[in-house]
KOLDREN-926012 format. One record per residue (C-alpha): residue in one letter; x, z, y. Coordinates in steps of 0.25 Angstrom, whole numbers, plus 5000, padded with zeros to 4 digits. Layout:
BEGIN
A_X_Z_Y
...
REM end
This chain:
BEGIN
X_4955_4867_5066
X_4963_4867_5052
X_4955_4874_5041
X_4961_4882_5029
X_4952_4885_5017
X_4952_4898_5010
X_4949_4901_4996
X_4946_4915_4993
X_4946_4922_4979
X_4938_4935_4980
X_4925_4937_4987
X_4924_4953_4986
X_4927_4963_4996
X_4940_4956_5002
X_4935_4942_4999
X_4922_4944_5006
X_4929_4951_5017
X_4938_4939_5020
X_4926_4930_5019
X_4919_4938_5030
X_4931_4939_5039
X_4933_4924_5038
X_4918_4922_5042
X_4920_4932_5053
X_4933_4929_5059
X_4937_4916_5053
X_4935_4908_5066
X_4943_4918_5074
X_4954_4917_5064
X_4954_4902_5065
X_4954_4902_5080
X_4967_4911_5079
X_4975_4903_5069
X_4969_4889_5071
X_4965_4888_5056
X_4951_4889_5051
X_4950_4897_5037
X_4938_4892_5029
X_4934_4900_5016
X_4932_4889_5006
X_4928_4897_4993
X_4928_4911_4988
X_4930_4914_4973
X_4922_4927_4969
X_4920_4934_4956
X_4905_4933_4957
X_4896_4927_4968
X_4887_4939_4969
X_4897_4950_4969
X_4896_4961_4980
X_4905_4958_4992
X_4905_4964_5006
X_4903_4951_5013
X_4894_4940_5007
X_4901_4927_5004
X_4892_4914_5003
X_4890_4910_4989
X_4894_4896_4992
X_4908_4901_4996
X_4911_4907_4982
X_4915_4903_4969
X_4919_4911_4956
X_4931_4902_4953
X_4943_4906_4960
X_4951_4894_4955
X_4942_4885_4962
X_4945_4892_4975
X_4960_4892_4973
X_4961_4878_4968
X_4952_4872_4978
X_4960_4862_4986
X_4953_4865_4999
X_4957_4880_4998
X_4969_4882_5006
X_4971_4897_5005
X_4967_4906_4994
X_4964_4921_4996
X_4964_4930_4984
X_4955_4942_4986
X_4951_4946_4971
X_4961_4957_4969
X_4968_4961_4955
X_4980_4955_4950
X_4977_4945_4939
X_4966_4935_4944
X_4972_4937_4959
X_4986_4933_4954
X_4981_4920_4947
X_4973_4916_4959
X_4985_4918_4969
X_4994_4911_4960
X_4985_4899_4958
X_4983_4898_4973
X_4998_4899_4976
X_5001_4888_4965
X_4992_4879_4973
X_5000_4882_4985
X_4989_4889_4992
X_4991_4901_5001
X_4985_4914_4995
X_4980_4926_5002
X_4978_4939_4994
X_4974_4953_4997
X_4978_4958_4983
X_4988_4969_4984
X_4988_4972_4969
X_4992_4958_4966
X_5003_4957_4976
X_5009_4970_4971
X_5009_4965_4957
X_5012_4950_4958
X_5016_4948_4973
X_5030_4943_4969
X_5024_4933_4960
X_5014_4928_4970
X_5023_4927_4982
X_5033_4919_4973
X_5021_4910_4969
X_5017_4908_4984
X_5032_4904_4987
X_5033_4895_4975
X_5020_4887_4979
X_5024_4886_4993
X_5012_4895_4998
X_5009_4909_5003
X_5003_4922_4999
X_4997_4930_5010
X_4994_4945_5007
X_4991_4953_5020
X_4978_4958_5014
X_4985_4964_5002
X_4990_4976_5009
X_4982_4985_5019
X_4971_4976_5022
X_4969_4974_5037
X_4983_4979_5040
X_4992_4967_5042
X_5004_4974_5035
X_5009_4962_5027
X_5010_4953_5039
X_5017_4964_5047
X_5028_4965_5036
X_5029_4950_5034
X_5029_4945_5048
X_5028_4956_5058
X_5040_4964_5052
X_5048_4952_5047
X_5060_4956_5055
X_5060_4971_5050
X_5065_4978_5038
X_5053_4988_5034
X_5060_5001_5031
X_5047_5009_5029
X_5032_5006_5026
X_5022_5017_5024
X_5008_5013_5021
X_4994_5020_5019
X_4989_5008_5012
X_4977_5013_5003
X_4965_5016_5011
X_4958_5024_4999
X_4969_5034_4998
X_4970_5035_5013
X_4955_5038_5014
X_4956_5049_5003
X_4968_5056_5009
X_4963_5055_5023
X_4950_5062_5019
X_4957_5072_5010
X_4965_5076_5023
X_4954_5076_5033
X_4943_5082_5025
X_4951_5091_5015
X_4944_5083_5004
X_4949_5082_4989
X_4954_5069_4984
X_4943_5067_4973
X_4932_5069_4983
X_4938_5059_4993
X_4940_5049_4983
X_4926_5050_4978
X_4921_5048_4992
X_4931_5036_4994
X_4925_5029_4982
X_4911_5031_4987
X_4915_5025_5000
X_4922_5013_4994
X_4936_5018_4999
X_4940_5020_4984
X_4937_5013_4972
X_4930_5019_4960
X_4943_5018_4952
X_4952_5023_4964
X_4966_5023_4957
X_4971_5010_4963
X_4970_5017_4977
X_4972_5032_4975
X_4984_5031_4965
X_4991_5022_4975
X_4991_5009_4968
X_4984_5001_4979
X_4994_5006_4989
X_5006_5003_4979
X_5001_4988_4979
X_5001_4988_4994
X_5014_4995_4997
X_5021_4987_4986
X_5017_4974_4994
X_5022_4979_5007
X_5035_4984_5001
X_5038_4971_4995
X_5035_4964_5008
X_5043_4974_5017
X_5056_4974_5008
X_5057_4960_5002
X_5056_4963_4987
X_5044_4963_4978
X_5041_4978_4975
X_5036_4980_4961
X_5024_4989_4961
X_5029_4996_4949
X_5041_5001_4958
X_5032_5008_4968
X_5029_5023_4967
X_5014_5026_4968
X_5007_5039_4969
X_4992_5040_4973
X_4984_5051_4979
X_4976_5057_4968
X_4985_5069_4968
X_4983_5072_4982
X_4975_5085_4985
X_4968_5091_4997
X_4978_5102_4996
X_4990_5092_4998
X_4983_5085_5010
X_4980_5099_5016
X_4994_5104_5014
X_5000_5091_5019
X_4992_5092_5032
X_4997_5106_5034
X_5011_5101_5033
X_5008_5090_5043
X_5006_5079_5034
X_4995_5069_5029
X_4995_5063_5015
X_4994_5048_5014
X_4996_5039_5002
X_5008_5031_5008
X_5014_5018_5003
X_5029_5019_5007
X_5040_5008_5008
X_5053_5013_5013
X_5067_5007_5013
X_5075_5017_5003
X_5088_5023_5007
X_5096_5029_4995
X_5105_5040_4997
X_5117_5046_4989
X_5123_5038_4977
X_5112_5028_4976
X_5114_5024_4991
X_5129_5021_4988
X_5125_5012_4976
X_5115_5004_4984
X_5119_5005_4999
X_5107_5002_5008
X_5116_4994_5017
X_5119_4984_5006
X_5109_4972_5006
X_5112_4969_4991
X_5107_4983_4987
X_5093_4979_4990
X_5082_4986_4997
X_5077_4999_4991
X_5063_5004_4995
X_5053_5015_4992
X_5039_5009_4989
X_5029_5021_4986
X_5015_5025_4987
X_5012_5040_4987
X_5004_5051_4994
X_5013_5055_5006
X_5013_5066_5017
X_5014_5059_5030
X_5016_5067_5043
X_5003_5069_5051
X_5010_5064_5063
X_5013_5050_5057
X_5003_5039_5060
X_5000_5036_5045
X_4995_5051_5043
X_4983_5047_5052
X_4979_5034_5044
X_4966_5039_5038
X_4955_5035_5029
X_4955_5020_5023
X_4965_5015_5033
X_4979_5010_5030
X_4992_5011_5038
X_5006_5006_5036
X_5018_5012_5044
X_5030_5001_5044
X_5044_5003_5049
X_5053_4992_5051
X_5067_4992_5055
X_5065_4985_5068
X_5050_4987_5071
X_5050_5002_5068
X_5037_5009_5064
X_5024_5001_5064
X_5010_5005_5059
X_4999_4997_5053
X_4985_5003_5051
X_4971_4998_5047
X_4962_4996_5035
X_4969_4993_5023
X_4957_4988_5014
X_4943_4983_5015
X_4937_4969_5015
X_4939_4967_5030
X_4953_4973_5032
X_4957_4965_5020
X_4950_4952_5025
X_4957_4953_5038
X_4971_4953_5031
X_4966_4941_5022
X_4962_4933_5035
X_4976_4936_5041
X_4982_4930_5029
X_4972_4918_5030
X_4977_4915_5044
X_4991_4915_5039
X_4988_4906_5028
X_4980_4897_5037
X_4991_4896_5047
X_5001_4893_5036
X_4993_4882_5031
X_4990_4876_5045
X_5005_4875_5048
X_5010_4871_5034
X_5018_4884_5033
X_5020_4891_5019
X_5021_4904_5026
X_5028_4909_5039
X_5033_4922_5034
X_5034_4923_5018
X_5024_4932_5012
X_5035_4939_5004
X_5050_4937_5004
X_5058_4944_4993
X_5071_4946_5001
X_5076_4959_4995
X_5080_4955_4981
X_5086_4969_4978
X_5075_4978_4983
X_5070_4989_4975
X_5060_5000_4976
X_5066_5014_4974
X_5060_5024_4964
X_5051_5035_4970
X_5061_5045_4964
X_5071_5041_4975
X_5062_5042_4986
X_5065_5053_4996
X_5055_5060_5004
X_5049_5074_5008
X_5038_5080_4999
X_5026_5089_5000
X_5025_5097_4987
X_5013_5106_4983
X_5014_5116_4972
X_5003_5125_4965
X_5011_5137_4962
X_5009_5152_4958
X_5010_5161_4970
X_5021_5169_4964
X_5035_5173_4970
X_5046_5164_4967
X_5037_5151_4966
X_5043_5144_4978
X_5057_5148_4974
X_5055_5141_4960
X_5050_5128_4967
X_5061_5128_4978
X_5072_5130_4967
X_5068_5117_4960
X_5067_5109_4973
X_5081_5115_4977
X_5087_5111_4963
X_5082_5097_4966
X_5088_5097_4980
X_5074_5096_4986
X_5072_5104_4999
X_5059_5111_5003
X_5056_5110_5018
X_5044_5119_5018
X_5035_5127_5009
X_5020_5131_5011
X_5012_5140_5003
X_4998_5140_5009
X_4991_5153_5010
X_4977_5155_5005
X_4979_5149_4991
X_4977_5159_4980
X_4975_5157_4965
X_4983_5153_4953
X_4992_5144_4961
X_4995_5141_4976
X_5000_5129_4983
X_5015_5128_4987
X_5018_5117_4997
X_5032_5112_4999
X_5038_5101_5008
X_5051_5095_5002
X_5062_5089_5010
X_5066_5074_5007
X_5070_5073_4992
X_5069_5061_4982
X_5056_5060_4975
X_5062_5061_4961
X_5069_5074_4964
X_5056_5080_4970
X_5048_5075_4958
X_5058_5081_4948
X_5058_5095_4955
X_5042_5095_4955
X_5042_5093_4940
X_5051_5105_4939
X_5042_5113_4949
X_5030_5109_4941
X_5035_5116_4929
X_5037_5130_4936
X_5027_5140_4931
X_5023_5144_4945
X_5018_5129_4948
X_5004_5128_4944
X_5002_5113_4945
X_5009_5100_4947
X_5016_5099_4960
X_5011_5090_4971
X_5022_5081_4978
X_5018_5072_4990
X_5029_5064_4997
X_5031_5066_5012
X_5034_5054_5022
X_5040_5057_5036
X_5042_5042_5040
X_5056_5045_5043
REM end
């Protein structure tokens, strides 16, 4: 049986998980693909660092260049994280014509275009299934399973930390700060949690998926991101009363302009380019939708293709074992490509939409949930409604819950479809009303139409 030698950079949580998975199921994988994958060397920061699974001292080195430049290493797996050293490692391996496997979403988000171009230039491949949603094979699905589809919609719960926090807030009526502290104790959230709770981890993942689905590299600076820090127990409770669940959602949609802008860039004209919404923000999801039932640390992606229709992917999005499963999938592909002498069967990323663009969040149209803390005096609703009316924003329903007394009371409004920019502008005016006691809360609604 042919053998492919793996050189791995990184022996921490993910790296040791890959080592353990190879020990456990390497023979099974070899029987299925007809190639034995043998781990030749692992580069680590320190021999005695704590890791979930032990790696023999004889298999480790502290010099990553010795691993990458070893002529007997056929495939390199970069599992160190970060965007500086990892970029140097991957470029060095690609320049040697060696296929590379990475789980590094932040690196791909920041430098993916450069890295894919380097792989093409040096006649090799870059595999990245583990970079998005761990054990869910969404990269392979978009690259291969849906190769004959235009992806019109993709909605993703792609951050397990945020999903865990929001799920417990909903089911237990808990406050954000208390659940975050508990998530940190249990290891679901980092001591410095901003990467997760401010939406940046989800931004990296959703940007990679948007680029793959729509054929042009999405600059992360063009992705609107909003985290969950401002979501309160009250918002979740009121949303539930209205038939909704709050989730941090990554959204990728084909964007259709209306009015004068549509005449300037007709959607039927290929030369006009593809315009898409790429966003990450807390979203009200109807309780009857399947994504509303995705709880705790699990991830899910709802994908709509123009031919296949609606599909759902669900599973663990992070952790040593889920990520190791994705790395092994890429290892199998790399081993088969080497065995048969192919550079790749389906290219990792093909930039085919030269004039594609991400639209501004101000242009995005959706319904809205708005919560105001107001003085309970006659005429308050009329003042608020007047500002929305002047902005041509319709109010579909109003709730002023009973049992709230004090200096201010909550006023809940559900708004009809409107451009985000118009709603934001109207809320700034409403915030200046003397009867409004604190900053308005606005959460977008997604009905999956």
